[in-house]
C-alpha positions, 0 to 999 in steps of 0.5 A: 712421101707416102704412096698415094692409093686410090681405093675403088669402091661402090660402083653400080652393080647389085653388089654396090653395098658390099663394095662400099663396106669392103672399100671403107674397111680397106681404106681405113686400114691403109690410112692406119698403115701410113698411106695417103688414101683417096676413096673413089665411089666409081661412076661411069666417069672412072677415067676422069676420077682416076686422073683427078686422084692421080694415084701411085697404086689402085686398090680395086675393092669393087664387086660384081659387074663393072668391078671384077668382070674384066671391064674395069681392069681394062680401064686400069690397064689403059691408065697405067698405074699398078693395081690389085687383084686379077687382070682382064682375062682372069677376071672376065673368065672367073666371073663367067661361071659357065666358062670358068667351070669348063676350065676347072673341069679340064684341069680335073676339078669336080664342078656341078653339072649345069648349063646356061638357060634362057631366064624366061624359059627357066621361070616357066619350065624345069631346066633339069630335074629338081633339086637344082639351083638357078643363079646369074652367070656373072654375079656374086654374093648370092645375089639373085639365087633360086633353089628349086627343091623336089616338088617346087614349081619353077620360080615364076617371079624370076621372069621379072628379075632382069638383073640376072641377065637373059641367060642364067646358070642352072646347076644340079644342087650340091648338098653338104657343108659349105667350105671355102679356101683363100689363096694368097701368093699362090698358097692356100691359107686355110679351110673354113666351114661356114654354118649359115644361120639362115636356110642356106648361105644367102646374102643375109648369111654372108653379110648380116651380123650373126648371119653365119658361123665360121669354123676355122680350121674346118673340122673335116678329115685331113684328105678333104682339107688337103684336096680343097686346098690343092684345088683352090690353088689349082683353080687360081693358077688355071684361071690366071688369077693374081693376088688373093682369091677365094674358092667355094666348095660343097662337101657332102659328108652324108654316108661319109665315114670320117674315122676311116680317113684318120691318118690316111694320105690324100692319095688313098681312096682319092676317088671317093673323096673327089666324088664328095666335093664340088667347087662352086666358084672362084672369087677374084675379089673376095669381100673384105668386110668385118664378116668376110672370110679371107680376113679371118683366114689371114688372121688364122695364118698370122696376118692381121687385117692391116697387114693383109691390105698392105700385102695386097698393095705391095703385090699390085702391078701393071699390067696384071 
């Protein structure tokens, strides 16, 4: 008899549409692998939905609030079946970008300068000298992100965007190339260079077909690749994550002499490299859509999408 898998998807966060796509793709792959799959479009009655499905394992494909911020993980801990991805503490900590940055900074990872600011205030006066970025402190998928450039006024329309929360994260803008690293089984898979076909790597660039070009492996100096991988694993472990995570970086390659680093060890001129790289965030439940980054890195590492989904199920446990 095959294992009964409940795939949690949808939910009621601003990232619902992404989660529906992630959940559908993962459910399809797991059925093809021989599992008996029930797809659950999560409602506030999740407890009753889980009991009706009676799963052996729960695949959490939710994104955003009430999905990857520790609250659903608390329900899953009470339910008692093995589940995927990170547990309560790691999920809550990673989703709170401000507090996660404090942990990352404490273990030696460079993160952008920033602070929490009242949303209404940030919509009226500059919270720091431009250029800077304003984002929700506990959302993902580039939902509700404002980039304030030199000469721009504060984003007045943000005062009406209650989905961002009362406190928003204001960070110094980190220029450069968008890099990302997936960590699986405490190992970094690869570094992807993301080239958005929009002005920046926004929601459309992440999820629309043709929204961005993914270069894997990233054509970057070896010490930069090594440091991004090392930091991604360190962040995964420092936050207490489980399963698969994805860490996002900015690499400022302006005035960067790549030829100088050819053949050099990561330890050589490390401070110069460190000052050129910042970690933006850690995603504890990365997207698993057709355009998502983790499945692409898994393929690069020799594992197709079905094998990746099966590994995530095999990695599930309780409690997390």
